[in-house]
C-alpha positions in Angstrom: 206.2 -73.9 -66.1 205.8 -75.0 -69.8 203.3 -77.1 -71.4 200.0 -76.1 -73.0 196.9 -76.3 -70.9 194.9 -79.5 -71.9 191.3 -79.2 -73.1 188.5 -80.1 -70.6 186.7 -83.4 -70.7 183.1 -83.4 -71.7 180.9 -83.0 -68.7 178.7 -85.8 -67.6 174.9 -85.4 -67.3 175.1 -84.9 -63.5 177.9 -82.4 -63.8 176.1 -80.4 -66.5 173.0 -80.3 -64.2 175.1 -78.8 -61.4 176.8 -76.3 -63.6 173.3 -75.2 -64.8 172.2 -74.8 -61.3 175.2 -72.7 -60.4 174.8 -70.6 -63.4 171.2 -69.6 -62.4 172.8 -68.3 -59.1 175.5 -66.1 -60.7 175.4 -62.5 -59.9 176.7 -59.8 -62.4 179.0 -57.2 -61.3 176.3 -54.5 -61.6 174.1 -56.3 -59.3 176.4 -56.0 -56.3 175.1 -53.6 -53.6 176.6 -51.8 -50.6 177.7 -54.2 -48.0 176.4 -52.0 -45.3 173.0 -51.8 -46.8 172.7 -55.6 -47.5 169.0 -55.6 -46.1 167.2 -55.5 -49.5 164.3 -57.8 -49.8 164.6 -60.5 -52.5 162.1 -63.0 -53.9 162.2 -66.3 -52.1 164.8 -68.7 -53.7 163.4 -72.1 -54.6 166.5 -74.4 -54.2 166.8 -78.1 -53.7 170.1 -78.9 -51.9 172.5 -80.7 -54.1 175.0 -83.4 -53.1 178.4 -84.1 -54.7 178.1 -87.1 -57.1 181.3 -89.2 -56.9 181.5 -89.3 -60.8 181.6 -85.6 -60.8 184.3 -85.4 -58.3 186.3 -87.9 -60.2 185.8 -85.9 -63.4 187.2 -82.7 -61.6 190.2 -84.7 -60.3 190.8 -86.0 -63.8 190.8 -82.5 -65.1 193.2 -81.1 -62.5 195.7 -83.8 -63.0 195.6 -83.6 -66.8 197.3 -80.2 -66.6 201.1 -80.8 -66.2 201.3 -77.5 -64.3 199.1 -78.7 -61.6 201.1 -82.1 -61.4 204.1 -80.0 -60.9 202.3 -77.9 -58.2 201.1 -81.0 -56.5 204.7 -82.3 -56.1 206.0 -79.0 -54.8 203.1 -77.9 -52.6 202.5 -81.4 -51.0 205.9 -81.6 -49.7 206.6 -78.1 -48.4 204.9 -75.1 -46.8 202.8 -73.7 -49.7 203.8 -70.1 -48.7 207.4 -70.8 -49.0 207.1 -72.5 -52.4 204.9 -69.6 -53.7 207.0 -66.8 -52.3 207.9 -64.2 -54.9 211.6 -63.4 -54.7 211.1 -60.2 -57.0 208.6 -58.8 -54.4 211.0 -59.4 -51.6 213.7 -57.6 -53.6 211.4 -54.6 -54.2 210.5 -54.3 -50.6 213.8 -52.9 -49.3 214.3 -51.2 -46.1 215.0 -47.8 -47.7 213.0 -44.8 -46.7 213.3 -41.0 -47.4 211.2 -39.9 -44.4 212.1 -41.4 -41.1 211.9 -40.4 -37.6 215.3 -39.5 -36.0 215.0 -41.8 -33.1 213.2 -45.1 -33.2 214.0 -46.7 -29.9 215.6 -49.9 -28.9 215.8 -52.7 -28.3 213.2 -54.7 -30.5 210.8 -56.0 -28.0 209.3 -59.5 -27.8 205.8 -60.3 -26.6 206.5 -64.0 -26.7 203.5 -66.5 -26.6 200.9 -63.7 -25.5 198.5 -61.3 -27.4 200.0 -58.2 -25.7 200.9 -56.5 -29.0 198.9 -53.3 -28.3 200.8 -52.8 -24.9 204.2 -53.4 -26.7 203.3 -51.0 -29.6 202.0 -48.3 -27.2 204.9 -48.6 -24.9 207.2 -48.5 -27.9 205.8 -45.2 -28.7 206.1 -43.8 -25.2 209.7 -44.9 -24.7 211.1 -42.8 -27.7 210.7 -39.6 -25.7 212.0 -41.1 -22.4 215.0 -42.5 -24.0 215.9 -39.0 -25.5 215.2 -37.4 -22.1 217.5 -39.8 -20.1 220.0 -40.2 -22.9 219.6 -44.0 -23.1 220.9 -46.5 -25.7 218.1 -48.9 -24.9 215.1 -48.9 -22.6 211.7 -50.8 -22.2 208.6 -49.7 -20.2 207.1 -52.7 -18.3 204.4 -54.1 -20.6 203.7 -56.7 -17.8 202.7 -53.8 -15.3 200.0 -52.7 -17.7 199.0 -56.2 -18.4 198.4 -57.1 -14.7 196.1 -54.0 -14.4 194.3 -54.6 -17.6 193.5 -58.3 -16.8 192.1 -57.1 -13.4 190.1 -54.3 -14.8 188.8 -56.5 -17.6 187.7 -59.0 -15.0 185.6 -56.3 -13.3 184.4 -55.0 -16.5 183.1 -58.4 -17.5 181.3 -59.0 -14.2 179.6 -55.6 -14.6 178.5 -56.5 -18.1 177.1 -59.8 -16.7 175.1 -57.9 -14.2 173.8 -55.4 -16.7 172.7 -58.3 -19.1 171.1 -60.3 -16.3 167.7 -59.9 -18.1 169.1 -61.2 -21.3 168.8 -65.0 -22.2 171.8 -66.9 -21.2 171.9 -68.6 -24.7 171.3 -65.3 -26.4 173.8 -63.7 -28.9 175.0 -60.9 -26.5 175.6 -63.0 -23.4 177.1 -65.9 -25.3 179.5 -63.3 -26.9 180.5 -61.8 -23.6 181.2 -65.3 -22.2 183.3 -66.1 -25.2 185.7 -63.3 -25.1 186.2 -62.4 -21.5 189.7 -61.2 -20.6 191.4 -61.0 -24.0 195.2 -60.1 -24.0 194.3 -57.7 -26.8 193.3 -54.0 -26.5 192.7 -50.7 -28.0 194.4 -47.3 -27.9 191.6 -45.8 -25.7 192.2 -48.9 -23.3 195.9 -47.9 -23.2 194.9 -44.4 -22.2 192.6 -45.7 -19.5 195.4 -47.9 -18.0 198.1 -45.1 -18.2 195.7 -42.5 -16.7 194.7 -44.7 -13.7 198.0 -46.6 -13.0 200.9 -44.7 -14.8 203.9 -46.4 -16.1 207.0 -48.1 -14.6 210.4 -49.2 -16.2 210.5 -52.8 -17.4 213.4 -53.7 -15.0 211.2 -53.0 -12.0 208.5 -55.3 -13.2 209.8 -57.6 -15.9 208.0 -60.3 -17.7 207.8 -63.7 -15.9 206.7 -67.0 -17.4 203.0 -66.3 -17.3 203.2 -63.0 -18.9 205.2 -64.4 -21.8 203.0 -67.5 -22.0 199.6 -66.1 -21.1 197.5 -69.2 -22.2 197.3 -70.9 -18.7 196.6 -67.6 -16.9 193.8 -66.9 -19.3 192.3 -70.3 -19.0 192.2 -70.1 -15.2 190.7 -66.6 -15.1 188.2 -67.3 -17.8 187.2 -70.5 -15.9 186.5 -68.6 -12.7 184.8 -65.7 -14.4 182.3 -68.0 -16.2 181.5 -69.6 -12.7 181.1 -66.2 -11.3 178.8 -65.2 -14.2 176.4 -67.8 -13.4 176.5 -67.1 -9.8 175.7 -63.5 -10.3 172.8 -64.3 -12.5 171.5 -66.6 -9.8 171.8 -64.1 -7.1 169.9 -61.4 -9.3 167.1 -63.9 -10.0 166.7 -64.7 -6.4 166.7 -61.1 -5.6 164.1 -60.1 -8.3 162.3 -57.9 -5.8 165.2 -55.6 -5.6 165.7 -53.4 -2.6 169.0 -52.3 -0.8 169.6 -55.7 0.6 169.6 -57.3 -2.9 172.1 -54.8 -4.1 174.3 -55.1 -1.1 174.3 -58.9 -1.5 175.3 -58.5 -5.2 178.1 -56.0 -4.3 179.4 -58.2 -1.5 179.4 -61.3 -3.9 181.2 -59.4 -6.7 183.8 -58.0 -4.4 184.6 -61.6 -3.1 184.9 -62.7 -6.8 187.3 -59.8 -7.6 189.4 -60.6 -4.5 189.8 -64.2 -5.9 190.8 -62.9 -9.4 193.3 -60.5 -7.7 194.8 -63.4 -5.8 195.1 -65.4 -8.9 196.7 -62.5 -10.9 199.1 -61.8 -8.1 200.3 -65.4 -7.7 200.7 -65.9 -11.5 202.1 -62.6 -12.4 203.6 -61.3 -9.3 202.7 -58.3 -7.2 203.1 -55.2 -9.3 204.4 -51.8 -8.0 201.8 -49.7 -6.4 200.5 -46.8 -8.7 200.5 -44.5 -5.6 204.0 -45.3 -4.2 207.4 -43.9 -5.4 209.6 -46.4 -7.2 213.4 -46.0 -7.4 214.9 -46.6 -10.9 218.6 -46.7 -11.4 220.1 -46.5 -14.7 223.3 -45.8 -16.7 223.1 -43.3 -19.6 224.9 -43.7 -22.9 228.1 -42.3 -21.3 228.0 -45.0 -18.7 227.1 -42.4 -15.9 224.9 -43.7 -13.2 221.5 -41.9 -12.2 218.7 -42.5 -10.0 215.1 -41.5 -10.3 212.5 -41.7 -7.5 208.9 -41.0 -8.6 205.3 -42.4 -8.6 204.1 -44.4 -11.6 201.4 -41.9 -12.3 203.7 -38.9 -12.1 206.1 -40.8 -14.3 203.5 -41.1 -17.0 202.4 -37.5 -16.8 205.7 -36.1 -17.9 207.1 -38.3 -20.6 209.2 -35.7 -22.7 212.6 -35.3 -24.2 215.1 -32.9 -22.7 214.8 -30.7 -25.7 211.0 -30.5 -25.5 210.9 -31.8 -29.2 209.2 -35.0 -28.1 206.3 -34.5 -25.8 204.5 -37.8 -25.3 202.9 -37.0 -21.8 199.6 -37.9 -20.4 197.9 -34.9 -22.0 199.2 -35.8 -25.5 198.1 -39.4 -25.0 194.7 -38.3 -24.1 194.3 -36.1 -27.1 195.5 -38.6 -29.6 192.7 -39.9 -32.0 192.1 -43.1 -33.7 191.6 -43.0 -37.4 190.0 -46.0 -39.0 189.2 -47.1 -42.5 186.1 -49.1 -42.4 184.6 -49.0 -45.9 181.3 -50.3 -44.7 180.6 -46.9 -43.4 180.7 -43.3 -44.8 183.9 -41.4 -44.3 183.8 -38.8 -41.6 181.6 -40.9 -39.5 182.3 -41.4 -35.7 182.2 -45.1 -34.7 182.1 -46.7 -31.4 181.6 -50.4 -30.1 179.0 -51.3 -27.5 180.3 -53.0 -24.4 183.9 -52.6 -25.5 186.3 -51.4 -22.8 188.5 -52.3 -19.8 188.0 -49.8 -17.0 184.4 -49.1 -15.6 184.2 -45.4 -15.8 187.0 -45.0 -18.2 187.0 -43.7 -21.7 185.1 -45.7 -24.3 186.6 -46.7 -27.6 186.1 -44.1 -30.3 187.0 -44.1 -34.0 186.9 -41.5 -36.7 186.2 -43.2 -40.0 188.2 -41.7 -42.9 189.3 -42.7 -46.4 192.8 -44.2 -46.8 194.3 -40.9 -48.4 193.4 -39.1 -45.2 194.7 -41.8 -43.0 198.1 -41.9 -44.8 198.5 -38.2 -45.0 198.2 -38.0 -41.1 200.8 -40.8 -40.8 203.3 -39.1 -43.1 202.9 -35.9 -41.2 203.3 -37.6 -37.8 206.6 -39.1 -39.2 207.9 -35.9 -40.7 207.3 -34.5 -37.1 209.5 -37.3 -35.8 206.7 -39.1 -34.0 206.1 -42.9 -34.1 202.7 -44.1 -35.2 200.6 -46.8 -33.5 198.5 -48.8 -36.0 196.3 -51.9 -36.1 196.2 -54.3 -39.0 195.4 -57.9 -40.0 199.0 -59.1 -39.9 198.5 -62.6 -41.0 197.5 -61.8 -44.6 200.0 -61.9 -47.4 202.9 -61.4 -44.9 206.0 -63.4 -43.9 207.4 -63.3 -40.5 210.8 -64.6 -41.5 211.5 -61.8 -44.1 209.3 -59.3 -42.5 207.6 -58.5 -45.8 203.9 -57.5 -46.0 202.9 -57.3 -49.7 199.9 -58.3 -51.7 202.2 -59.9 -54.3 204.4 -61.8 -51.7 202.7 -65.1 -52.4 201.8 -66.2 -56.0 198.7 -68.2 -55.0 197.2 -67.8 -58.6 200.5 -69.4 -60.0 200.5 -72.4 -57.8 196.8 -73.0 -57.4 195.6 -73.0 -60.8 194.6 -69.3 -61.1 193.0 -69.1 -57.6 193.0 -65.6 -56.3 192.6 -64.7 -52.4 191.9 -61.1 -53.0 188.6 -61.6 -54.9 186.7 -59.7 -52.2 186.8 -56.2 -51.3 188.0 -54.7 -48.0 184.4 -54.2 -46.9 183.4 -57.7 -48.0 186.3 -59.2 -46.1 185.1 -57.4 -42.9 181.5 -58.4 -43.3 182.3 -62.1 -43.9 184.8 -62.4 -41.0 187.6 -62.9 -43.4 189.5 -60.1 -42.0 189.8 -57.9 -38.9 192.4 -56.1 -36.7 194.6 -58.7 -35.2 197.9 -57.0 -34.3 199.3 -53.6 -33.3 202.6 -52.3 -34.5 204.4 -49.1 -34.9 205.3 -47.0 -38.0 208.7 -45.2 -38.0 209.4 -44.4 -41.6 207.9 -44.1 -45.0 209.3 -43.9 -48.6 207.4 -41.4 -50.8 207.8 -41.3 -54.7 209.5 -37.9 -55.2 208.0 -37.6 -58.8 204.2 -38.5 -57.8 204.2 -37.7 -54.1 202.7 -41.1 -53.4 203.5 -43.4 -50.6 205.4 -46.6 -51.5 206.3 -48.5 -48.4 206.5 -48.1 -44.7 209.0 -49.2 -42.0 207.3 -51.2 -39.1 208.6 -51.9 -35.6 207.2 -55.3 -34.7 207.2 -57.0 -31.2 208.1 -60.5 -32.2 211.8 -60.3 -31.3 214.9 -59.6 -33.3 214.8 -63.1 -35.1 211.6 -62.1 -37.0 211.9 -59.9 -40.2 215.0 -57.8 -40.7 216.3 -57.9 -37.2 212.7 -57.2 -35.9 211.8 -54.7 -38.5 209.2 -55.2 -41.1 208.5 -53.6 -44.3 204.9 -52.9 -45.5 203.8 -52.2 -49.1 201.5 -49.2 -49.7 199.0 -51.6 -51.4 199.1 -53.9 -48.5 198.4 -50.9 -46.2 195.3 -50.1 -48.2 193.9 -53.6 -47.8 194.8 -54.7 -44.2 195.6 -51.6 -42.1 192.4 -50.6 -40.3 193.6 -48.0 -37.6 196.3 -45.4 -36.9 196.5 -43.3 -33.9 197.7 -39.6 -34.6 197.9 -36.3 -32.9 194.8 -34.3 -33.9 196.9 -31.3 -35.1 198.0 -33.5 -38.1 194.3 -33.8 -39.5 192.0 -31.2 -40.9 189.3 -29.4 -38.7 186.7 -31.4 -40.7 188.2 -34.6 -39.4 188.5 -33.3 -35.8 184.9 -32.1 -35.8 183.7 -35.6 -36.3 184.2 -36.1 -32.7 181.3 -33.7 -32.1 179.0 -35.9 -34.0 176.7 -38.7 -32.6 178.6 -41.9 -32.8 177.3 -45.0 -34.7 177.2 -47.8 -32.2 178.4 -50.9 -33.5 177.5 -54.1 -31.7 180.2 -55.8 -29.7 180.6 -58.7 -32.1 181.3 -56.4 -34.9 184.8 -56.9 -36.7 185.7 -53.4 -35.6 185.4 -54.5 -32.0 188.4 -56.9 -32.5 191.2 -56.2 -30.1 194.6 -55.8 -31.5 
């Protein structure tokens, strides 16, 4: 931008005192300790709260505005979206949609979750549909995300009420109950929750149960259901307190009250989303293949889900395969090859709990590459909002030049573990990997092709590109076939799991 940086003004007496106080609190690099072990005792800190003297603030402002680069940044950033101003064109040019390993069939069309948090259902059904499209020789096809959404909401409501009953002895204003009351029936979910839904309810084509307004705009539905469930939570706790002596009659009263509550939730869900197909009854699906030939399939949803396979048998993504898939996560707060689970996180009572195998990033990436080489798409979870642009579809740590526009300020000063423990980052979105570019000289992965569910207007006609460095920092989970990892990784499932509290960042639902 030109111009030599001006010298700093001499600090005032108040400013010097503040600087001395801050200097006394500085921590040298070698003094950092493991985030997961941050329970080391320290000497009590003698500290007097400090205000912000106006003359100090004026001095800071004067210093900022004395730099011509800052004055130019003020003009540019104050009149436009800072991310647009600071977007790095060279980074966008480097991140091209060019890959040397790509699955032969990616599926179509690009899906759109609209104003809802159903990304995990879109990502998982986008994985499932690939084999179905090959099997039925289809140009485009979608499974009904709304069908799974309906049953997930209903099951999560039941799960919530059971958690309220189980925590009736806890203080209402305690951290556990308050957390349960805060995140009742999230739109989000996890792979194990997908398995639970498909195992119990099966799958249906999207044309048989398409999205309606409330599926595409879930905010109103959620507010209604949450309001009722919070009322029900208080009522259940009152019933339990009044029946403190226990006995069969108390249990029967509780069961009767809960059943009535669930009937009301089912009423709300049915009226807002529409009655879904029955999991136990045959549906009739009529479709035209690529050649325009008409076909008809009559099958029950659960049977339909049990045998999702391409005609050649090369893409078997059926119920048994879905059941065997494992979630690899990279949580640097814990040792690699640790089994993790999250307390009270689930959707179906009696269903499978959430289970993660913690690995390092090289292990996670190798498994993804093997999946893609085998022609299989990969479900993954990430913090999509960091260093990404929905218009260009680029996810890259160098995408925004924050340091250039904000006077040297960096937003990557913390480690991945530190971002987790301070709530700066967590899983927020699920998408699908369909390709990777590998450097032929070094064998290192360079960039990844991402199928998103934000419609064709986002990214490159719906497709995103993720740099390998971005994957290191902001991808937390991939779901893979266990045959693509070592026996050492598979054997982690035999270990006793580390149980994380429900409010842990790894309990976030994509």
